C-alpha positions in Angstrom: 11.4 6.8 17.9 12.1 8.7 14.6 9.5 8.7 11.9 9.9 6.1 9.2 10.7 7.0 5.6 7.7 7.7 3.4 7.3 6.7 -0.2 5.9 8.7 -3.1 3.2 6.2 -4.0 0.1 5.0 -2.1 0.5 1.4 -1.3 -3.3 1.1 -0.9 -3.8 1.9 -4.6 -5.4 -0.9 -6.5 -3.4 -3.4 -8.5 -4.1 -2.2 -12.1 -1.2 -3.5 -14.2 -3.0 -6.3 -16.1 0.2 -7.2 -18.0 1.7 -8.6 -14.8 0.6 -11.2 -12.3 -1.2 -10.2 -9.1 1.4 -12.0 -7.0 4.3 -10.1 -8.6 2.6 -6.7 -8.0 1.8 -7.6 -4.3 5.4 -8.8 -3.9 6.7 -5.4 -5.1 4.4 -3.4 -2.9 5.3 -5.4 0.3 9.0 -5.4 -0.6 8.9 -1.6 -1.0 7.2 -1.2 2.4 9.9 -3.3 4.0 12.7 -1.5 2.3 11.2 1.9 3.1 10.7 0.8 6.8 7.0 1.4 6.6 6.8 -2.3 7.7 9.3 -2.3 10.5 11.7 -5.1 11.4 9.9 -7.5 13.7 6.4 -6.4 12.6 3.8 -9.0 12.1 2.2 -9.3 8.7 -1.5 -10.4 8.4 -2.4 -12.3 5.2 -6.1 -11.4 5.7 -5.3 -7.7 6.2 -3.2 -7.6 3.0 -5.8 -9.4 1.0 -8.4 -6.8 2.1 -6.0 -3.9 1.3 -5.2 -5.1 -2.2 -8.7 -6.5 -2.8 -7.3 -9.9 -3.8 -7.5 -13.4 -2.6 -5.0 -14.9 -0.1 -3.4 -17.0 -2.8 -1.3 -14.2 -4.4 -0.6 -12.8 -1.0 0.8 -16.2 0.2 2.8 -16.5 -3.1 4.3 -13.0 -2.5 5.2 -13.7 1.1 6.8 -17.0 0.1 9.0 -15.1 -2.4 9.9 -12.5 0.2 10.7 -15.3 2.7 13.1 -16.8 0.1 14.9 -13.5 -0.2 15.1 -13.2 3.6 12.7 -10.3 4.1 10.1 -12.1 6.1 10.1 -15.2 8.2 7.2 -17.6 8.9 7.0 -18.8 12.5 4.8 -21.9 12.9 1.7 -21.3 15.0 2.7 -17.6 15.3 2.5 -16.0 11.9 4.6 -14.1 9.4 7.0 -11.4 10.5 9.3 -8.9 8.8 12.8 -10.1 9.5 14.9 -8.0 11.9 18.1 -6.5 10.5 21.1 -8.8 10.8 24.5 -7.2 11.1 26.2 -10.3 9.7 23.8 -10.5 6.8 24.3 -6.8 5.9 28.1 -7.1 6.1 28.0 -10.2 3.9 25.8 -8.5 1.4 28.1 -5.5 1.3 31.2 -7.7 0.8 29.5 -9.5 -2.2 28.3 -6.3 -3.7 31.7 -4.7 -3.5 33.3 -7.6 -5.3 30.8 -7.4 -8.1 30.4 -3.6 -8.4 34.1 -2.7 -8.3 34.6 -5.2 -11.2 31.7 -3.5 -13.0 33.1 0.0 -12.9 36.6 -1.2 -13.7 35.3 -2.9 -16.8 33.3 0.1 -17.9 36.2 2.5 -17.3 38.3 0.3 -19.6 35.6 -0.3 -22.3 33.4 2.7 -22.1 29.8 3.4 -21.0 28.4 4.0 -24.5 24.7 5.1 -24.5 24.5 4.4 -20.8 26.1 7.8 -20.1 22.9 9.7 -20.9 20.8 7.3 -18.8 23.1 7.7 -15.8 23.1 11.5 -16.0 19.3 11.5 -16.2 19.1 9.2 -13.1 21.4 11.4 -11.1 19.3 14.5 -12.0 16.1 12.7 -10.9 17.8 11.5 -7.7 18.7 15.1 -6.9 15.1 16.0 -7.3 14.0 13.2 -5.0 16.5 14.4 -2.4 15.1 17.9 -2.6 11.6 16.4 -1.8 13.2 14.2 0.9 11.4 11.3 -0.8 13.4 8.4 0.6 11.7 5.6 -1.3 12.0 7.4 -4.7 15.7 8.2 -3.9 16.3 4.5 -3.1 14.6 3.4 -6.3 16.8 5.7 -8.3 19.8 4.4 -6.4 18.8 1.0 -7.7 18.4 2.3 -11.2 21.9 3.9 -11.2 23.6 0.7 -10.1 21.5 -1.5 -12.4 22.3 0.7 -15.4 26.0 0.4 -14.8 25.7 -3.3 -14.5 23.6 -3.5 -17.7 26.2 -1.5 -19.5 28.8 -4.3 -19.1 26.6 -6.5 -21.3 26.8 -9.3 -18.7 23.1 -10.2 -18.0 23.5 -12.0 -14.7 25.5 -9.2 -12.9 22.5 -6.9 -12.4 20.4 -9.7 -10.9 23.1 -10.7 -8.5 23.7 -7.1 -7.4 20.0 -6.5 -6.9 19.6 -9.5 -4.6 22.4 -8.5 -2.3 21.6 -4.7 -2.4 18.1 -5.1 -1.1 19.2 -6.1 2.4 21.5 -3.1 2.7 18.8 -0.8 1.5 16.7 -1.1 4.7 19.4 0.3 7.0 20.5 2.8 4.4 17.0 4.1 3.9 16.6 4.5 7.6 19.7 6.7 7.6 18.3 8.9 4.8 15.6 10.1 7.1 17.7 10.5 10.3 20.8 12.0 8.7 19.9 14.9 6.4 23.4 14.9 4.9 23.1 11.4 3.6 21.2 12.5 0.5 24.1 14.8 -0.5 26.7 12.2 0.4 25.2 9.5 -1.8 24.7 11.9 -4.7 28.3 13.1 -4.5 29.5 9.5 -4.4 27.4 8.6 -7.4 28.8 11.6 -9.3 32.4 10.5 -8.4 31.8 7.0 -9.7 30.3 8.3 -13.0 33.0 10.9 -13.5 35.8 8.3 -13.0 34.2 5.9 -15.4 33.7 8.6 -18.0 37.3 9.6 -17.6 38.4 6.0 -18.4 40.2 5.8 -15.1 39.7 2.2 -13.7 41.7 2.8 -10.5 39.8 5.9 -9.6 36.5 4.3 -10.5 37.2 1.3 -8.3 38.2 3.5 -5.4 35.0 5.7 -5.8 32.8 2.6 -5.7 34.6 1.2 -2.6 34.1 4.5 -0.8 30.4 4.4 -1.7 29.8 0.9 -0.6 31.8 1.1 2.6 29.8 4.1 3.7 27.4 1.6 5.2 29.9 1.0 8.0 29.3 4.5 9.3 25.6 3.9 9.3 26.0 0.6 11.1 27.9 2.3 13.9 24.8 4.4 14.7 21.7 2.5 13.7 21.8 -0.4 16.2 22.3 2.1 19.0 19.3 4.3 18.0 17.1 1.4 17.0 18.1 -1.8 18.9 14.6 -3.2 18.4 15.2 -3.3 14.6 18.2 -5.6 14.9 18.4 -9.3 15.6 
């Protein structure tokens, strides 16, 4: 089996952000491990072990796992325990369909109305993503991917769009993150696609922006042709 993606942060580091709830921080740590494939699909999660790792009680652990269950990342099996959900082809395809509908509309809107100050933010994100690709840091690369799409959504001025996109995107990220490790060219491909999207928006070309976004989001079809064959144990 191929190695799993590794992140740039230590998940065993203490929870030190006193401005945020413990459950929220635990949720983010576990979610990152699931998305990065450090917690593999089908793997059992122990509440006691997590409580010892993060030096917290089981209460915030249970709250975080309930939140993850609501998003479809884990499932609780009575009398058996909590497990990371396996990848569902139907779920991934549905998430991609919803994302395409939203994000094509986002870039079309921005191409017509302009990016404003978001241009500089997007350029910075792409530069940081190129550096993450150079380090082959899959988790950092994925976080910057999130940041790029979120910044575009925010630039529309429609507050709910970003939240809707983020919810659907997370389920695609697991299989895409797996491909970043196993297919070296994926880093360059994603970066080139992001650049094409940004250039089309900056050029005020809605049709080109829409097509660039469709190409980017439909790339997951190529991944889904390979991933279930190489990792059948990860899929439901």
